[in-house]
C-alpha positions in Angstrom: 86.0 137.1 112.2 89.1 137.8 109.7 88.3 134.2 108.2 85.0 134.6 107.8 85.5 138.1 106.2 87.8 136.8 103.6 85.2 134.2 102.9 82.5 136.6 102.2 84.6 139.1 100.0 86.1 136.6 97.8 82.6 135.5 95.6 81.4 139.1 95.6 84.1 139.9 93.0 84.1 136.8 91.1 80.5 137.5 90.3 80.3 141.0 89.8 83.7 142.9 88.7 85.7 140.1 87.8 83.2 138.8 85.9 82.3 141.8 83.9 85.8 141.2 82.6 85.5 138.0 82.0 82.5 138.7 80.0 84.2 141.5 78.1 87.4 139.2 77.1 84.4 136.7 75.9 83.0 139.8 73.3 79.9 140.9 75.0 78.8 144.3 75.0 79.0 147.1 77.2 75.4 146.8 78.0 74.9 143.2 78.5 77.7 143.4 81.3 75.9 146.3 82.6 72.7 144.2 82.5 74.4 140.8 84.0 75.8 143.1 87.4 72.1 142.6 88.2 73.2 139.2 89.6 74.2 141.0 92.5 70.5 141.9 93.5 70.8 138.3 95.0 72.6 140.2 97.9 69.6 142.6 98.0 66.6 140.7 98.2 68.6 138.0 100.8 66.3 139.7 103.6 63.5 137.6 102.0 65.0 134.3 102.9 67.5 135.4 106.1 64.1 134.7 108.4 64.7 130.9 107.3 68.6 131.1 107.9 68.0 132.9 111.4 65.5 130.4 112.8 65.4 127.2 111.1 68.2 124.5 111.9 69.4 122.4 108.9 68.8 118.9 110.1 72.3 117.4 110.0 74.9 120.2 110.0 73.4 122.1 112.5 73.4 119.5 114.8 76.8 118.7 114.2 78.3 122.1 114.4 75.8 124.5 115.7 72.7 126.5 113.9 75.2 129.7 112.9 78.1 127.2 111.5 75.9 124.6 110.2 74.0 127.7 108.0 77.9 128.4 107.1 79.4 125.3 106.0 76.7 125.2 103.9 76.7 128.3 102.1 80.8 128.0 102.0 80.7 124.5 100.0 77.9 125.6 97.7 80.0 128.6 96.7 83.0 126.4 96.0 81.0 124.3 94.0 79.7 127.4 92.0 82.8 128.8 91.3 84.3 125.2 89.8 80.8 125.5 87.5 81.7 128.9 86.1 85.7 127.7 85.4 83.7 124.9 83.2 81.6 126.9 81.4 82.6 129.0 78.1 81.2 132.6 78.3 81.4 132.7 75.0 79.2 130.3 73.4 77.1 129.5 77.0 76.5 133.2 78.4 73.5 132.0 80.0 74.5 129.2 81.6 77.4 130.8 83.0 75.5 133.7 84.2 72.9 130.9 85.9 76.4 129.3 87.5 77.1 133.0 88.6 73.5 133.7 89.8 73.6 130.3 92.3 76.7 131.4 93.6 75.6 134.7 94.5 72.5 133.5 96.0 74.5 131.3 98.4 77.1 133.9 98.6 74.4 136.3 100.0 73.1 133.4 102.5 76.8 133.3 103.6 77.1 137.0 104.4 73.6 136.4 106.2 74.7 134.3 109.0 78.3 135.9 109.1 76.6 139.4 109.9 75.0 137.6 112.6 78.1 136.0 113.7 79.6 138.9 114.1 76.6 140.7 115.9 76.1 137.9 118.5 79.7 137.6 119.0 80.7 140.9 120.5 78.5 143.5 122.6 78.2 147.3 121.4 81.5 148.3 122.6 83.3 146.3 120.4 81.1 146.1 117.5 83.4 149.0 115.7 86.5 146.9 116.1 84.9 143.6 114.6 83.4 145.5 111.6 87.0 147.0 111.0 88.5 143.3 111.3 85.8 141.6 109.4 86.2 144.4 106.7 89.9 143.8 106.4 89.4 139.9 105.9 86.6 140.9 103.3 88.8 143.3 101.3 91.8 140.8 101.4 89.2 138.3 100.3 88.6 140.8 97.3 92.0 141.3 96.6 92.3 137.3 95.8 89.1 137.5 94.0 90.2 140.9 92.0 94.1 140.8 91.6 94.6 137.5 92.1 92.1 136.2 89.9 93.1 139.0 86.9 97.0 137.7 87.3 95.9 134.3 87.0 93.8 134.9 83.9 96.2 136.8 82.3 99.2 133.9 82.7 96.9 131.3 82.3 93.1 131.3 81.4 89.6 132.4 83.1 89.1 128.6 83.5 92.4 128.0 85.9 91.6 131.3 87.3 88.2 130.2 88.7 89.2 127.3 89.5 91.8 128.5 92.1 88.8 130.9 93.4 87.4 127.7 94.5 90.1 126.0 96.4 90.1 129.7 98.3 87.0 129.2 99.6 88.6 126.4 101.9 90.0 129.6 104.0 86.5 130.3 104.9 85.9 126.6 105.4 88.5 126.5 107.9 87.6 130.0 109.7 84.3 128.6 110.1 85.3 125.7 111.8 87.5 126.6 114.0 85.2 129.6 115.5 83.1 128.9 118.5 79.2 129.1 117.6 78.4 132.7 119.0 75.4 132.6 121.9 72.2 133.3 120.5 68.9 133.6 122.8 66.4 130.8 122.4 62.6 131.7 122.5 59.3 129.3 122.4 57.2 130.3 119.5 54.3 132.7 120.3 55.5 133.6 124.2 57.3 137.0 123.6 54.9 140.3 124.2 55.4 141.5 120.6 54.3 138.0 119.2 51.1 138.2 121.2 50.3 141.5 119.8 51.2 141.0 116.1 49.2 137.4 116.3 46.0 139.5 118.0 46.6 142.0 115.1 46.6 139.6 112.6 43.6 137.9 113.7 41.5 140.6 114.7 39.1 140.3 112.0 37.9 136.4 113.1 37.7 137.2 117.1 33.9 138.1 116.6 32.6 135.7 113.9 35.1 132.6 113.3 36.6 132.0 117.1 37.1 128.4 116.5 39.0 129.1 112.7 41.1 131.9 114.8 42.0 129.8 117.8 42.7 127.0 114.8 45.2 129.8 112.9 46.4 131.0 116.6 47.6 127.4 117.5 49.4 126.7 114.4 52.9 126.0 114.5 53.2 127.5 110.6 51.6 130.5 111.9 53.7 131.0 114.9 56.7 131.0 112.9 55.7 132.9 110.4 54.6 135.8 113.0 58.3 135.4 114.8 60.8 134.8 111.8 59.0 137.1 109.4 56.8 139.8 111.2 58.4 140.3 114.0 61.3 142.0 113.1 59.8 144.2 111.1 57.3 145.3 113.3 60.1 145.5 116.1 61.7 148.2 113.6 58.9 150.1 113.5 57.8 150.1 116.9 61.1 151.4 118.0 61.8 154.0 115.2 58.1 154.8 114.2 57.8 156.9 111.3 61.5 157.8 111.3 62.4 154.2 110.5 61.2 155.5 106.5 63.9 157.7 106.9 66.3 155.7 108.3 65.4 153.0 105.5 65.4 156.0 102.7 68.9 157.1 104.6 70.3 153.1 103.9 68.9 152.8 100.4 71.1 155.8 99.2 74.0 155.5 101.1 75.8 153.5 98.7 74.2 154.3 95.4 77.2 156.4 94.2 79.4 153.7 94.8 77.6 150.8 93.6 76.4 152.6 90.0 80.4 153.7 89.5 81.9 150.2 90.4 79.6 148.0 88.2 81.7 149.3 85.0 85.0 150.4 86.7 87.0 147.0 85.4 85.4 147.6 81.8 86.5 151.8 82.1 90.3 150.6 82.8 90.3 147.9 80.2 89.1 150.8 77.8 91.6 153.4 79.3 94.2 150.8 77.9 95.5 149.3 81.2 96.3 145.6 80.9 95.3 143.0 83.4 98.7 143.0 85.5 98.2 146.7 85.7 94.4 146.5 86.9 95.4 143.6 89.2 98.1 145.4 90.7 97.1 149.1 91.2 93.0 148.9 91.6 93.0 145.4 92.9 96.2 145.0 95.3 97.1 148.5 96.1 93.1 149.9 96.0 92.3 147.3 98.3 95.1 148.1 101.0 94.0 151.6 101.1 90.1 150.6 101.7 91.3 148.5 104.6 93.2 151.4 105.7 90.0 153.9 105.3 88.3 150.7 107.0 90.1 151.0 110.6 90.5 154.7 110.5 86.1 154.5 110.7 86.5 152.0 113.2 88.7 154.5 115.2 86.9 157.2 114.3 83.4 156.1 115.0 84.3 155.2 118.7 85.6 159.1 119.1 82.6 160.9 117.0 79.0 160.7 117.0 78.6 158.2 114.6 76.3 160.4 112.3 79.0 162.9 111.6 81.1 160.0 110.4 78.3 159.3 108.0 78.1 162.8 107.1 81.9 162.7 106.1 81.9 159.5 104.2 79.2 160.4 102.2 80.8 163.4 101.3 84.2 161.6 100.5 82.3 159.1 98.6 80.7 162.3 95.9 84.0 163.8 96.0 86.5 161.2 95.1 83.7 159.9 92.5 84.1 162.9 90.4 87.7 162.4 90.3 87.0 159.2 87.9 84.9 162.0 85.9 88.0 163.6 85.3 90.7 161.2 84.6 88.2 159.6 81.7 89.4 163.3 80.0 92.8 162.5 80.4 95.1 159.8 78.4 96.1 156.9 80.4 98.3 157.7 83.3 99.5 155.1 85.9 100.6 158.1 88.6 97.3 159.7 88.5 95.3 156.1 88.5 97.1 155.5 91.8 95.9 158.6 93.6 92.5 158.0 92.1 92.1 154.9 93.7 93.8 155.8 97.2 91.4 158.4 97.4 88.4 156.4 96.2 88.9 153.6 98.1 90.0 154.8 101.2 86.9 157.0 100.9 84.8 153.9 100.4 86.3 152.1 103.4 85.8 154.7 105.8 82.2 154.9 104.7 81.3 150.9 104.6 83.1 150.9 107.9 81.1 153.5 109.8 77.9 152.2 108.0 78.4 148.3 109.3 79.0 150.2 112.8 75.5 152.1 112.5 73.5 149.1 111.3 74.8 147.5 115.0 73.2 150.2 116.3 69.6 149.5 114.9 69.4 146.1 115.4 67.5 144.1 118.5 69.6 140.9 119.2 66.4 139.2 119.3 66.2 139.4 115.4 69.8 139.7 114.9 70.4 137.8 111.3 66.6 139.2 109.8 67.3 142.9 110.7 71.0 142.8 109.8 70.0 141.2 106.3 67.3 144.0 105.9 69.9 146.7 106.4 72.6 145.0 104.2 69.8 144.2 101.6 68.6 148.0 101.6 72.2 149.1 101.5 72.8 147.6 97.9 69.1 147.6 96.7 68.8 150.8 95.0 72.7 150.8 93.7 72.0 147.1 92.2 69.0 148.1 90.2 70.3 151.2 88.6 74.0 149.7 88.4 71.9 147.3 85.9 71.9 150.2 83.3 75.5 151.5 83.6 76.6 149.6 80.6 73.5 151.2 78.7 74.4 154.8 80.0 78.2 154.8 79.2 77.3 153.8 75.5 74.9 157.0 75.4 76.7 159.6 77.4 80.5 157.9 77.6 82.6 158.1 80.7 83.2 161.6 82.2 79.2 162.1 82.2 78.3 159.0 83.7 80.9 159.1 86.5 79.6 163.1 87.2 75.8 161.3 87.5 77.2 158.3 89.5 78.7 161.1 91.8 75.5 162.8 91.9 73.5 160.0 93.3 75.1 160.7 96.8 73.0 163.8 97.6 70.2 162.2 98.6 72.2 160.4 101.6 73.8 163.7 102.2 70.4 165.3 102.7 68.6 162.5 104.8 71.9 162.3 107.3 71.0 166.1 108.0 67.4 164.7 108.7 68.7 162.5 110.8 70.9 164.9 112.8 67.8 166.8 113.2 65.8 163.9 115.0 68.9 163.4 117.1 68.5 167.2 118.4 64.9 166.8 118.9 65.4 163.5 121.1 67.8 165.5 122.8 65.3 168.0 123.9 62.7 165.4 124.4 64.9 164.2 127.5 
């Protein structure tokens, strides 16, 4: 899981945070850099193709390696090719082409995330999910160190083209990890056989029951329709059957939990550059030291979630995120200070690692293993959707408001998640009384 986490963390910054500095060096404006962050929406809409990944076997690779490992190798090789193509594109003269390559890379990276999420959940029982999530996040953050600090140092000492070529080679770590990992066990079901699928089919085709019986039977026996019911409708119906209208509250919470962090993170590299920090300083303090603190926070989260009720962990996580994000607003009013930068990065990354580790463990409690990949993709997609949309306007907001007001605004975006956690506490107490 460590190698797979590395493989998942590597491309993320290369199409987002690190890419923002590449674009800034090419003379692209803050507003355009902000809009380019919408490339990250590929991670937020991956739920749209997760049913295909969850149920469809790639013709050759899946037969040779297994369903999950086949998809994993396909995505990883594609990411490596995408990073190489970025390295061969001049950002100043062919910005649109570079963004297209970055978008394709992000799409394949999001596909890889779908597979790895399913890999992790299917390979571990509920009691081991917290530890598995922590190990995954450690690998993920190590990948981000390479994609952040490593890429910046290579760009500072050589150029961006060399940097991205080396990053493409680093995808070999994930490829090796995937090939060495055993194919996880996953349930195999015949289409249309489960009670849920029968119930959905009957509900969807009910209007045809009286007047168009022959058409109803033809659709009902169609493999394409049965696949649609199993792969697309069943995971979502299952979620709402289990949580009823509280499912809407849970979805609202997932949509809001990481908004503050994501909106702030879109422009942090540009902010450090504007504050006068060099690429080497950003690499050393933000991308290496900061990620180490994130790993520490993730392990603390993985440990605490096994000792304390998960809702309390989520509450502590969002409070820490709000408070640490406010430190950026204060730092923006001060002159360049390496010591204060390290303090802010330490607090912010530890809080982020803790909250992310706890959130991943929370997701594992929400899924039905019959729909592992689709439901996990739903949660992780929703987790970033709102933040990615709002984050696209970060450059415009900074140009209009300045950094202090922008960071204060970003911190305040965590308040809705705080209130929704309180609502989930109410649900838990209500369920306890009913039992």
